N, C-alpha and C positions, 0 to 999 in steps of 0.2 A: 853816572846817571841815578837820578831820584825812583824811587818808587811810584807805580802812578798813582796808587790813590794818596799818597801827600801831594800830588801836582795837580789834580785831578779837579779839586776846589778852584785853584788859580786859573785854569781851564777856564771851566764855566764862567768865572766871572767876566771875561770875555765873549766867549761865546754868543752868551745870553746878552751881551749888548751887540752883538750883530757880524762880533769878528768870525773871521774864517778859520780853524784852527788846522794849520797847513803842517804835515809829516814828510815832507819828502821833498828831495831837491828840486825832480821835476813839478811838482806844484808849485813851489815859491818862483820857478822858473818863469813858467806859467802867468802867475798870477804878477808878479813885476815888469813884465813885458808886455804887456798888454795896453794897449791906446787909453789914456785919462790918466785919472788919479788914483794911487795906491798906499795905503796908509799901513804902515808893518812895525808892530809892535813886537820887540823882542822881553818876551815875557822871563819872569825870575823869581826866583824861592827867594831871592834876597828881601829884607825887610825894607827897603826904600820902593821895592817895586809892590808891597802889596800895602801899604802906607802913603804913598804919592802915585807911581805910574799908571799901575790900572785904574785908579779911580780920576786919574786926569783924562788920560784916553778915553776913556766911558763919556765922561762930561763935552769933550771935544765932539766925540761921535753923535751926540745928540743934538751938532748945528745945523741951521739950516744949508747952510752953506758948506760944504763936506766933499772928501773924497770920494770915487766911485766904490772902492772895494776897500775894504780893512778885513788886511789877513795880521796871525799870528803865528809864532815859532815860539818854542821853548828851549831857552838854554838848559843844558845839561839834560837835556833829553833825545831829541831825537839829530844829532850832530851833522848828519848832512843838509837839514832844512836850514840847521840853523847857518853853519858855514856857507850856505849859497847865498841867504838872505843877507852874511856878513860883506861877503865878496862883492855885492852890488853897492852897501854902503861903504869901498874905500874912497878916498885915503882915511878917512875914520877907522882909529882903532878898535877890537870888537869889545864890546861892554855890554853888561846885560844889568839890569833893564835898559834897552836903549828904544829910541824912535825914530823911524823915516819914512819922509811924505817921497814918493818918485811922480812924477807926471811925466808920460808916454814912454817910459821904462829909464828916464835920469832920474837919480837923485836930486832934489831940488833943496830940501829941507833935512836938516838930522837935527836930532836930542839925544848926546850921549847921556850916559851914568853919572857922570860930576856935574850935571847940568839937573839932575832928577834929585841926587841927595840932599836934604837941608830945606828942598821945595816945598813948598806946599802945595796939593792940590792944584789948587784952583790956579796958581801962577803958572804952574805946568802947562794946563789948559789953555789958559790963555797967548801962552807960544805957539799951541797946535792950532788955535783956532786964528792966531793972526796968519799962519804959515796958509791955512784953510784958505780964506779971503784971499791972499795973492795968488794962489795956484791952482785953485778948485772953482 
C-alpha cells in the first residue's frame, strides 16, 4: 500500500470531476450491479495514469452522453474493492490503470493499460466517448 498523502491528489483529481471513490468490496458490488450504465476507473500511481488515463476519463466525463454513474477504485490501496472491480472485468487480466463501462451490471467496454500507455489523453477519451455514445 502507498501512503495516503501520496495518492490523495490522484484520488481528488477524479472525485472533483464527479467520480465516486469507492473503498470497499460491498460499495463496488452495489455500484456495478445497478441498472443503467457505470464507468469504472481503476486509478493508479503509474505514470500513464497521471499523464493519460485520468485526464482522458475527465474529458469523457464532461460529455453530454455519458454513464449514469462514475466510480473509481485505487490499485495498491483498497485491495478488496479493487479485486471486486477486477473480478467484474473478467476475462480481461488485471491492469492498472484500466477503465470499464458496465451496462445493467454487464461489462460492455474495456480499456486496458496497454491501450493507455503511449497514447494521448484525447485519443483515450475519444475511445470512451464512442463507447458512451453506443451504450449510454
